[in-house]
MIPALO-417729 format. One record per residue: residue number from 0; chain; x, y, z of N, C-alpha, C in turn. Coordinates in pm, whole numbers. Example, Ala and Ser with C-alpha at 12.3 -4.5 7.8 and 13.67 -1.06 7.14 Angstrom:
BEGIN
 mipa fise    n_u    n_v    n_w   ca_u   ca_v   ca_w    c_u    c_v    c_w
    0    A   1319   -569    780   1230   -450    780   1320   -330    780
    1    A   1285   -225    708   1367   -106    714   1290      3    787
***
This chain:
BEGIN
 mipa fise    n_u    n_v    n_w   ca_u   ca_v   ca_w    c_u    c_v    c_w
    0    A   3317   5444   1257   3325   5542   1150   3211   5642   1167
    1    A   3243   5772   1154   3143   5877   1172   3050   5882   1052
    2    A   2933   5941   1075   2830   5949    971   2881   6025    850
    3    A   2954   6132    873   3005   6211    760   3103   6134    674
    4    A   3186   6051    739   3283   5971    665   3214   5865    581
    5    A   3104   5810    637   3030   5709    562   2969   5770    437
    6    A   2913   5888    453   2852   5956    338   2957   5985    232
    7    A   3074   6031    275   3182   6063    180   3227   5937    105
    8    A   3243   5826    177   3285   5700    114   3182   5651     15
    9    A   3054   5661     51   2948   5618    -41   2949   5702   -167
   10    A   2974   5833   -148   2977   5922   -264   3092   5886   -358
   11    A   3205   5857   -299   3321   5818   -380   3295   5689   -456
   12    A   3230   5594   -391   3198   5468   -458   3103   5489   -576
   13    A   3005   5575   -552   2911   5604   -660   2980   5672   -777
   14    A   3068   5766   -747   3142   5835   -855   3229   5736   -930
   15    A   3297   5643   -857   3381   5543   -924   3301   5451  -1012
   16    A   3185   5407   -963   3100   5320  -1044   3052   5391  -1169
   17    A   3019   5519  -1154   2973   5596  -1270   3084   5609  -1374
   18    A   3207   5631  -1327   3319   5643  -1421   3344   5511  -1494
   19    A   3339   5399  -1418   3358   5268  -1481   3251   5241  -1585
   20    A   3128   5273  -1549   3016   5253  -1643   3035   5337  -1769
   21    A   3077   5465  -1748   3097   5554  -1863   3207   5503  -1955
   22    A   3319   5460  -1896   3431   5408  -1976   3390   5280  -2049
   23    A   3316   5193  -1978   3272   5068  -2040   3181   5094  -2159
   24    A   3086   5187  -2140   2996   5219  -2251   3071   5280  -2367
   25    A   3171   5361  -2337   3249   5423  -2443   3327   5317  -2520
   26    A   3385   5220  -2450   3457   5112  -2517   3364   5028  -2603
   27    A   3246   4997  -2551   3148   4922  -2630   3110   4998  -2755
   28    A   3094   5130  -2741   3059   5211  -2858   3171   5211  -2960
   29    A   3296   5218  -2911   3410   5219  -3003   3420   5085  -3076
   30    A   3398   4975  -3002   3402   4842  -3064   3292   4828  -3168
   31    A   3172   4875  -3133   3060   4867  -3227   3088   4949  -3351
   32    A   3146   5068  -3331   3178   5155  -3445   3284   5092  -3533
   33    A   3385   5029  -3469   3490   4963  -3546   3432   4845  -3625
   34    A   3340   4770  -3562   3276   4658  -3631   3196   4707  -3751
   35    A   3126   4822  -3730   3046   4877  -3840   3136   4920  -3955
   36    A   3249   4983  -3920   3342   5027  -4025   3402   4906  -4097
   37    A   3437   4800  -4017   3493   4680  -4077   3393   4614  -4172
   38    A   3266   4614  -4130   3162   4556  -4215   3146   4635  -4343
   39    A   3157   4768  -4331   3146   4853  -4449   3264   4830  -4544
   40    A   3383   4815  -4482   3500   4790  -4566   3493   4652  -4629
   41    A   3440   4552  -4557   3429   4416  -4607   3543   4328  -4558
   42    A   3521   4197  -4566   3622   4100  -4525   3739   4102  -4623
   43    A   3860   4105  -4571   3979   4108  -4656   3999   3972  -4723
   44    A   4009   3971  -4856   4028   3848  -4933   4129   3874  -5044
   45    A   4182   3765  -5097   4264   3772  -5219   4191   3695  -5328
   46    A   4201   3746  -5450   4133   3681  -5562   4226   3671  -5681
   47    A   4190   3586  -5775   4269   3567  -5897   4179   3517  -6008
   48    A   4222   3540  -6131   4150   3486  -6246   4187   3340  -6266
   49    A   4092   3253  -6298   4128   3116  -6335   4227   3117  -6451
   50    A   4316   3021  -6452   4422   3015  -6552   4388   2911  -6659
   51    A   4409   2948  -6785   4393   2853  -6895   4531   2799  -6931
   52    A   4547   2669  -6922   4679   2611  -6940   4668   2468  -6992
   53    A   4782   2408  -7020   4787   2265  -7053   4810   2188  -6923
   54    A   4715   2104  -6889   4722   2028  -6764   4771   1887  -6793
   55    A   4886   1854  -6738   4940   1719  -6751   4906   1641  -6626
   56    A   4829   1535  -6644   4786   1452  -6531   4879   1332  -6522
   57    A   4942   1314  -6408   5038   1204  -6393   5030   1146  -6253
   58    A   5094   1033  -6235   5106    970  -6105   5252    930  -6086
   59    A   5301    940  -5963   5441    910  -5934   5454    782  -5852
   60    A   5564    712  -5879   5593    585  -5811   5742    575  -5788
   61    A   5782    477  -5712   5924    444  -5695   5943    296  -5720
   62    A   6065    259  -5759   6091    118  -5786   6239     91  -5803
   63    A   6272    -32  -5836   6411    -75  -5852   6439   -108  -5998
   64    A   6557    -70  -6043   6599    -97  -6180   6663   -235  -6192
   65    A   6638   -298  -6306   6706   -422  -6342   6713   -428  -6494
   66    A   6793   -520  -6544   6796   -539  -6688   6662   -592  -6736
   67    A   6627   -557  -6860   6498   -604  -6912   6494   -757  -6916
   68    A   6610   -818  -6942   6625   -963  -6934   6742   -988  -6840
   69    A   6717  -1055  -6729   6821  -1069  -6626   6812  -1207  -6564
   70    A   6928  -1266  -6538   6929  -1401  -6483   7037  -1415  -6377
   71    A   6999  -1477  -6266   7097  -1517  -6164   7143  -1658  -6200
   72    A   7273  -1677  -6208   7329  -1803  -6259   7379  -1890  -6144
   73    A   7335  -2017  -6143   7374  -2114  -6040   7445  -2233  -6106
   74    A   7519  -2306  -6025   7580  -2430  -6071   7475  -2542  -6066
   75    A   7484  -2635  -6156   7390  -2746  -6158   7426  -2855  -6058
   76    A   7546  -2846  -6002   7590  -2949  -5906   7687  -2886  -5807
   77    A   7704  -2946  -5688   7797  -2891  -5590   7942  -2917  -5628
   78    A   8032  -2841  -5564   8175  -2857  -5589   8249  -2734  -5539
   79    A   8364  -2708  -5603   8440  -2588  -5571   8469  -2511  -5699
   80    A   8467  -2378  -5687   8491  -2296  -5805   8636  -2308  -5848
   81    A   8657  -2360  -5968   8793  -2369  -6022   8836  -2231  -6074
   82    A   8750  -2167  -6156   8782  -2033  -6205   8662  -1975  -6281
   83    A   8658  -1843  -6283   8566  -1773  -6372   8637  -1751  -6506
   84    A   8561  -1763  -6613   8615  -1739  -6747   8575  -1600  -6799
   85    A   8505  -1524  -6715   8462  -1388  -6753   8490  -1293  -6636
   86    A   8482  -1164  -6666   8495  -1060  -6565   8366   -979  -6562
   87    A   8343   -907  -6452   8228   -818  -6447   8241   -713  -6557
   88    A   8134   -694  -6632   8134   -601  -6744   8151   -668  -6878
   89    A   8190   -797  -6877   8207   -868  -7005   8071   -897  -7068
   90    A   8067   -888  -7201   7949   -929  -7276   7954  -1080  -7298
   91    A   7841  -1146  -7282   7835  -1290  -7303   7716  -1324  -7392
   92    A   7725  -1439  -7456   7616  -1489  -7538   7547  -1603  -7464
   93    A   7426  -1630  -7505   7352  -1741  -7445   7432  -1871  -7463
   94    A   7441  -1952  -7358   7511  -2080  -7351   7663  -2066  -7349
   95    A   7714  -1942  -7339   7858  -1926  -7326   7901  -1969  -7186
   96    A   8015  -2041  -7177   8067  -2088  -7048   8126  -1969  -6973
   97    A   8083  -1951  -6848   8133  -1839  -6769   8218  -1884  -6651
   98    A   8204  -2011  -6611   8280  -2059  -6495   8300  -2209  -6502
   99    A   8407  -2256  -6434   8434  -2398  -6424   8424  -2439  -6277
  100    A   8352  -2549  -6250   8334  -2598  -6114   8395  -2737  -6104
  101    A   8485  -2754  -6007   8552  -2882  -5984   8461  -2969  -5897
  102    A   8418  -3083  -5954   8326  -3170  -5882   8396  -3290  -5819
  103    A   8526  -3284  -5805   8601  -3399  -5755   8559  -3434  -5612
  104    A   8536  -3563  -5588   8505  -3617  -5457   8606  -3730  -5431
  105    A   8650  -3742  -5307   8751  -3844  -5274   8707  -3982  -5324
  106    A   8791  -4043  -5403   8763  -4176  -5455   8680  -4175  -5581
  107    A   8640  -4058  -5630   8559  -4050  -5751   8612  -3939  -5841
  108    A   8593  -3955  -5969   8637  -3855  -6065   8517  -3809  -6149
  109    A   8510  -3677  -6166   8404  -3619  -6248   8465  -3525  -6350
  110    A   8397  -3513  -6461   8439  -3414  -6560   8412  -3275  -6503
  111    A   8499  -3180  -6538   8482  -3042  -6492   8345  -2990  -6537
  112    A   8270  -2933  -6441   8136  -2880  -6473   8151  -2741  -6535
  113    A   8089  -2722  -6650   8092  -2593  -6719   7959  -2520  -6694
  114    A   7969  -2407  -6631   7850  -2326  -6600   7829  -2225  -6712
  115    A   7709  -2222  -6768   7681  -2140  -6886   7581  -2028  -6855
  116    A   7590  -1922  -6932   7493  -1812  -6919   7364  -1851  -6992
  117    A   7250  -1834  -6931   7125  -1871  -6997   7072  -1763  -7092
  118    A   7137  -1645  -7095   7089  -1536  -7179   7207  -1462  -7242
  119    A   7176  -1383  -7346   7271  -1285  -7397   7269  -1165  -7302
  120    A   7386  -1108  -7272   7386   -991  -7185   7524   -956  -7135
  121    A   7526   -885  -7023   7650   -839  -6961   7661   -901  -6821
  122    A   7779   -945  -6786   7801   -996  -6651   7806   -875  -6557
  123    A   7706   -865  -6469   7700   -750  -6378   7751   -782  -6238
  124    A   7763   -912  -6207   7808   -946  -6071   7868  -1087  -6071
  125    A   7986  -1100  -6006   8046  -1230  -5976   8052  -1242  -5824
  126    A   7998  -1350  -5769   7980  -1359  -5624   8094  -1428  -5549
  127    A   8164  -1522  -5613   8256  -1609  -5539   8401  -1583  -5576
  128    A   8488  -1642  -5498   8632  -1640  -5525   8677  -1782  -5557
  129    A   8790  -1793  -5624   8843  -1923  -5662   8860  -2011  -5539
  130    A   8809  -2135  -5547   8818  -2229  -5437   8697  -2229  -5345
  131    A   8608  -2132  -5360   8487  -2127  -5276   8397  -2247  -5305
  132    A   8326  -2286  -5201   8230  -2396  -5215   8113  -2351  -5302
  133    A   8068  -2439  -5388   7958  -2410  -5479   7846  -2511  -5454
  134    A   7721  -2463  -5455   7607  -2553  -5451   7493  -2491  -5530
  135    A   7381  -2566  -5539   7270  -2521  -5623   7193  -2403  -5563
  136    A   7218  -2369  -5436   7148  -2256  -5373   7234  -2130  -5367
  137    A   7362  -2142  -5403   7453  -2028  -5393   7478  -1970  -5533
  138    A   7440  -1844  -5558   7457  -1788  -5693   7604  -1769  -5729
  139    A   7634  -1794  -5855   7769  -1773  -5907   7784  -1634  -5969
  140    A   7681  -1592  -6045   7693  -1467  -6120   7555  -1416  -6159
  141    A   7553  -1293  -6209   7431  -1234  -6266   7464  -1183  -6405
  142    A   7380  -1218  -6501   7391  -1164  -6636   7264  -1085  -6668
  143    A   7278   -973  -6736   7162   -888  -6765   7178   -818  -6899
  144    A   7066   -797  -6966   7063   -716  -7087   7052   -570  -7043
  145    A   7159   -494  -7058   7161   -355  -7012   7123   -256  -7120
  146    A   7096   -303  -7240   7054   -212  -7347   6916   -154  -7320
  147    A   6832   -235  -7258   6699   -190  -7216   6683   -226  -7069
  148    A   6644   -126  -6989   6626   -146  -6846   6478   -142  -6812
  149    A   6443   -204  -6701   6304   -200  -6656   6298   -159  -6509
  150    A   6189    -95  -6473   6163    -57  -6335   6041   -134  -6288
  151    A   6057   -207  -6181   5944   -276  -6119   5884   -185  -6013
  152    A   5751   -165  -6019   5685    -79  -5922   5544   -131  -5896
  153    A   5476    -72  -5799   5342   -116  -5762   5244      1  -5774
  154    A   5127    -27  -5830   5024     75  -5851   4914     56  -5747
  155    A   4895    152  -5657   4783    140  -5561   4650    134  -5634
  156    A   4555     68  -5572   4423     49  -5634   4362    182  -5679
  157    A   4380    289  -5600   4318    418  -5631   4377    481  -5759
  158    A   4497    436  -5800   4563    496  -5917   4552    410  -6042
  159    A   4484    296  -6035   4478    206  -6150   4413    271  -6272
  160    A   4317    361  -6249   4249    426  -6362   4341    521  -6438
  161    A   4454    558  -6377   4544    655  -6439   4660    590  -6515
  162    A   4680    461  -6497   4797    393  -6555   4751    275  -6639
  163    A   4804    267  -6761   4775    154  -6847   4898    124  -6932
  164    A   4899      6  -6990   5013    -35  -7072   5028     60  -7190
  165    A   5151    102  -7215   5181    193  -7325   5185    339  -7284
  166    A   5144    372  -7161   5148    512  -7116   5294    558  -7106
  167    A   5322    684  -7144   5459    736  -7132   5504    740  -6986
  168    A   5633    716  -6965   5689    718  -6830   5821    795  -6832
  169    A   5844    871  -6727   5968    947  -6709   6040    896  -6586
  170    A   6171    877  -6597   6249    817  -6489   6363    910  -6450
  171    A   6384    925  -6319   6500    996  -6268   6565    913  -6157
  172    A   6695    937  -6137   6770    866  -6033   6855    966  -5956
  173    A   6894    929  -5836   6982   1015  -5758   7122   1021  -5818
  174    A   7160    919  -5895   7290    919  -5960   7299   1024  -6071
  175    A   7186   1045  -6141   7180   1143  -6251   7057   1232  -6230
  176    A   7060   1317  -6127   6939   1393  -6089   6891   1491  -6195
  177    A   6981   1537  -6282   6942   1636  -6382   6903   1572  -6515
  178    A   6909   1440  -6522   6877   1370  -6648   6746   1294  -6632
  179    A   6659   1308  -6732   6531   1237  -6733   6531   1135  -6846
  180    A   6500   1012  -6814   6495    904  -6913   6350    879  -6952
  181    A   6326    864  -7082   6190    844  -7131   6166    698  -7166
  182    A   6050    648  -7127   6014    510  -7158   5863    495  -7158
  183    A   5816    375  -7130   5672    351  -7127   5639    232  -7036
  184    A   5515    228  -6993   5468    116  -6912   5455     -6  -7002
  185    A   5515   -116  -6960   5520   -236  -7044   5436   -350  -6990
  186    A   5407   -346  -6860   5335   -459  -6800   5258   -412  -6676
  187    A   5134   -460  -6662   5056   -438  -6541   4987   -570  -6507
  188    A   5009   -617  -6387   4947   -742  -6344   4795   -725  -6339
  189    A   4723   -831  -6376   4576   -826  -6375   4518   -848  -6236
  190    A   4599   -898  -6144   4550   -920  -6007   4627   -830  -5911
  191    A   4560   -795  -5801   4621   -710  -5700   4672   -795  -5584
  192    A   4780   -747  -5522   4830   -814  -5403   4740   -778  -5285
  193    A   4691   -878  -5215   4593   -855  -5109   4647   -768  -4997
  194    A   4772   -789  -4960   4827   -716  -4845   4833   -567  -4871
  195    A   4872   -528  -4993   4891   -386  -5024   4782   -327  -5113
  196    A   4694   -414  -5167   4591   -368  -5261   4655   -289  -5376
  197    A   4761   -346  -5431   4831   -280  -5541   4865   -382  -5648
  198    A   4885   -333  -5770   4916   -419  -5884   5064   -406  -5921
  199    A   5130   -519  -5943   5269   -518  -5987   5275   -466  -6130
  200    A   5375   -383  -6159   5388   -325  -6294   5535   -307  -6328
  201    A   5561   -292  -6458   5697   -267  -6506   5693   -160  -6614
  202    A   5795    -76  -6615   5815     22  -6721   5954      0  -6779
  203    A   5970     18  -6911   6098    -10  -6977   6157    119  -7033
  204    A   6292    122  -7036   6365    241  -7079   6489    199  -7158
  205    A   6515    267  -7268   6638    244  -7343   6755    297  -7262
  206    A   6871    231  -7276   6988    266  -7196   7113    269  -7283
  207    A   7113    353  -7388   7223    350  -7485   7358    390  -7425
  208    A   7358    477  -7324   7483    523  -7265   7524    439  -7142
  209    A   7443    338  -7111   7469    250  -6996   7479    328  -6865
  210    A   7401    436  -6853   7399    515  -6730   7315    447  -6622
  211    A   7214    374  -6666   7126    305  -6571   7185    168  -6538
  212    A   7183    134  -6409   7242      7  -6367   7144    -72  -6281
  213    A   7153   -204  -6286   7066   -286  -6201   7085   -251  -6054
  214    A   6974   -247  -5981   6979   -218  -5839   6959    -73  -5804
  215    A   6964     18  -5903   6942    159  -5875   6798    183  -5830
  216    A   6783    281  -5741   6649    323  -5697   6600    429  -5794
  217    A   6477    415  -5840   6424    504  -5944   6299    575  -5899
  218    A   6288    703  -5937   6163    779  -5922   6095    778  -6059
  219    A   5970    741  -6060   5898    719  -6185   5773    806  -6190
  220    A   5753    873  -6304   5631    950  -6327   5563    896  -6453
  221    A   5440    850  -6438   5364    797  -6551   5263    904  -6593
  222    A   5271    942  -6720   5182   1044  -6775   5049    980  -6812
  223    A   4943   1019  -6743   4812    959  -6767   4743   1023  -6888
  224    A   4739   1155  -6891   4677   1228  -7002   4721   1373  -6999
  225    A   4708   1437  -7115   4739   1580  -7127   4614   1652  -7176
  226    A   4569   1753  -7102   4446   1826  -7134   4482   1966  -7182
  227    A   4452   1994  -7307   4478   2127  -7362   4369   2225  -7319
  228    A   4410   2353  -7304   4315   2462  -7274   4231   2433  -7150
  229    A   4292   2373  -7051   4221   2344  -6926   4213   2471  -6841
  230    A   4099   2494  -6780   4083   2605  -6686   4109   2551  -6546
  231    A   4206   2610  -6477   4247   2556  -6347   4246   2665  -6240
  232    A   4230   2622  -6118   4237   2707  -6000   4320   2636  -5893
  233    A   4371   2709  -5795   4431   2640  -5680   4326   2551  -5613
  234    A   4366   2431  -5572   4270   2337  -5513   4196   2397  -5394
  235    A   4267   2479  -5314   4205   2536  -5194   4094   2635  -5227
  236    A   4092   2687  -5351   3989   2784  -5387   3851   2719  -5398
  237    A   3850   2587  -5417   3723   2515  -5434   3679   2463  -5297
  238    A   3556   2498  -5260   3501   2463  -5129   3387   2363  -5147
  239    A   3386   2259  -5066   3276   2162  -5074   3157   2212  -4993
  240    A   3039   2204  -5053   2914   2240  -4987   2845   2111  -4946
  241    A   2860   2068  -4819   2802   1939  -4779   2650   1937  -4778
  242    A   2587   2054  -4760   2441   2059  -4756   2380   2027  -4892
  243    A   2447   2074  -4998   2394   2052  -5133   2473   1949  -5212
  244    A   2574   1886  -5143   2655   1783  -5206   2713   1831  -5340
  245    A   2783   1943  -5333   2843   1999  -5455   2968   2076  -5416
  246    A   3039   2123  -5518   3156   2206  -5497   3127   2346  -5547
  247    A   3186   2445  -5481   3158   2582  -5520   3282   2669  -5501
  248    A   3278   2786  -5563   3379   2889  -5543   3305   3020  -5514
  249    A   3381   3121  -5473   3321   3252  -5449   3382   3352  -5546
  250    A   3293   3415  -5624   3332   3517  -5721   3319   3655  -5658
  251    A   3409   3746  -5689   3397   3884  -5642   3320   3964  -5747
  252    A   3202   4011  -5709   3119   4094  -5797   3069   4215  -5718
  253    A   3104   4336  -5766   3061   4459  -5699   3097   4457  -5551
  254    A   3219   4415  -5522   3273   4412  -5385   3195   4318  -5293
  255    A   3131   4219  -5351   3060   4118  -5273   3103   3978  -5317
  256    A   3097   3884  -5222   3127   3745  -5252   3001   3676  -5302
  257    A   3009   3621  -5421   2894   3554  -5481   2927   3405  -5497
  258    A   2847   3323  -5435   2870   3178  -5440   2835   3124  -5577
  259    A   2925   3037  -5631   2904   2980  -5765   2933   2831  -5760
  260    A   2837   2750  -5800   2856   2605  -5808   2941   2573  -5931
  261    A   3041   2487  -5913   3130   2449  -6023   3139   2298  -6034
  262    A   3180   2254  -6152   3212   2112  -6172   3362   2100  -6191
  263    A   3421   2000  -6129   3566   1984  -6132   3607   1862  -6213
  264    A   3732   1865  -6258   3788   1753  -6333   3908   1696  -6261
  265    A   4020   1689  -6331   4142   1630  -6275   4217   1733  -6191
  266    A   4297   1682  -6098   4381   1769  -6016   4526   1722  -6028
  267    A   4618   1818  -6020   4760   1787  -6031   4840   1902  -5972
  268    A   4937   1868  -5886   5027   1968  -5828   4951   2085  -5765
  269    A   4851   2054  -5684   4773   2154  -5610   4688   2243  -5701
  270    A   4670   2202  -5826   4581   2271  -5918   4465   2178  -5953
  271    A   4345   2235  -5971   4230   2153  -6004   4162   2209  -6128
  272    A   4120   2120  -6216   4052   2159  -6339   3907   2195  -6309
  273    A   3861   2307  -6364   3722   2350  -6354   3658   2329  -6490
  274    A   3564   2237  -6499   3502   2206  -6628   3381   2293  -6659
  275    A   3319   2351  -6556   3208   2443  -6578   3185   2525  -6452
  276    A   3130   2645  -6470   3094   2728  -6356   3162   2862  -6350
  277    A   3284   2872  -6404   3355   3000  -6404   3428   3017  -6537
  278    A   3465   3142  -6565   3545   3174  -6684   3675   3240  -6639
  279    A   3766   3254  -6732   3896   3314  -6700   3885   3465  -6678
  280    A   3770   3526  -6710   3752   3670  -6690   3703   3704  -6549
  281    A   3663   3604  -6473   3606   3630  -6341   3712   3621  -6233
  282    A   3690   3699  -6126   3782   3698  -6012   3729   3600  -5907
  283    A   3812   3500  -5877   3774   3396  -5782   3854   3416  -5654
  284    A   3786   3411  -5540   3854   3427  -5411   3940   3304  -5385
  285    A   4069   3326  -5364   4163   3216  -5339   4218   3218  -5197
  286    A   4196   3327  -5123   4232   3335  -4982   4119   3403  -4908
  287    A   4067   3338  -4806   3954   3391  -4731   3822   3329  -4771
  288    A   3825   3236  -4868   3701   3177  -4920   3628   3092  -4817
  289    A   3698   3043  -4717   3634   2959  -4616   3569   3040  -4504
  290    A   3583   3172  -4511   3526   3257  -4407   3415   3348  -4458
  291    A   3391   3349  -4588   3289   3438  -4644   3157   3365  -4658
  292    A   3052   3444  -4672   2920   3391  -4699   2867   3455  -4827
  293    A   2773   3388  -4889   2716   3438  -5013   2655   3577  -4990
  294    A   2699   3675  -5069   2647   3810  -5058   2722   3900  -4962
  295    A   2819   3844  -4890   2893   3924  -4792   2984   4024  -4862
  296    A   2996   4142  -4804   3082   4245  -4859   3229   4206  -4835
  297    A   3314   4223  -4937   3456   4188  -4926   3540   4301  -4986
  298    A   3664   4303  -4948   3759   4395  -5008   3884   4318  -5045
  299    A   3932   4342  -5165   4048   4270  -5215   4176   4335  -5171
  300    A   4271   4255  -5130   4403   4302  -5092   4506   4237  -5182
  301    A   4619   4302  -5191   4727   4251  -5277   4794   4131  -5210
***
């Protein structure tokens, strides 16, 4: 390569480097200017006033329905079913005969065994057919009091403080999804099951229209307490401050985020009660609160 060509190539390289440097500096300046403008405008956040409302604190469970008084009926001795004296749906009284069992054995004679209902109620299930073998382990029928139904459910240890005997309970079923049945908690076991760390419980419900049936799956809501004039915020609006072991929110004041320590109460349906720290007249950041710092400039968006 000739000397003149080398000089020309070097000149071109220098010019290219200068252009790249100029463009790079210009881009850095534009980014810095945009950052400055963004800082002046402030971090985009959404805010809302705390809401004053009636807060209903409840816990939900699931369980199985049965009659408030229910009995599985067995024969007292083996044999064969001669006949049922009742049909499913029949009302029976305590000690009423519901079935006859033939106890005949070759070479021996026995009086016909009369199987009786141990309770007043309705026959909800007949298990056998005429001539079927009967023994003390094979159920013949089920009788239940359907005027009042009960739901058996389990209360996890963490929810025991929210549920007590006499608390109102609301029941829904997939069979009647638009109908809510009202009742109350009637029983809570004093001991917890070790495997699940939960307490067995029952809630009772009147069943005047006989819409509820034994064996139905039930969704249960137990009302723990109702708080009037509660000040609430979305749960996400409250931020935990691990350094000071407290909870806080950010208030918008003069286009700045101001950190405010709050005390919280009960939570329900993604809402949390604020017992002190803010009023309903203040604007609390509900979106962007995890990215702001105390005193940082913010701008509210719709």
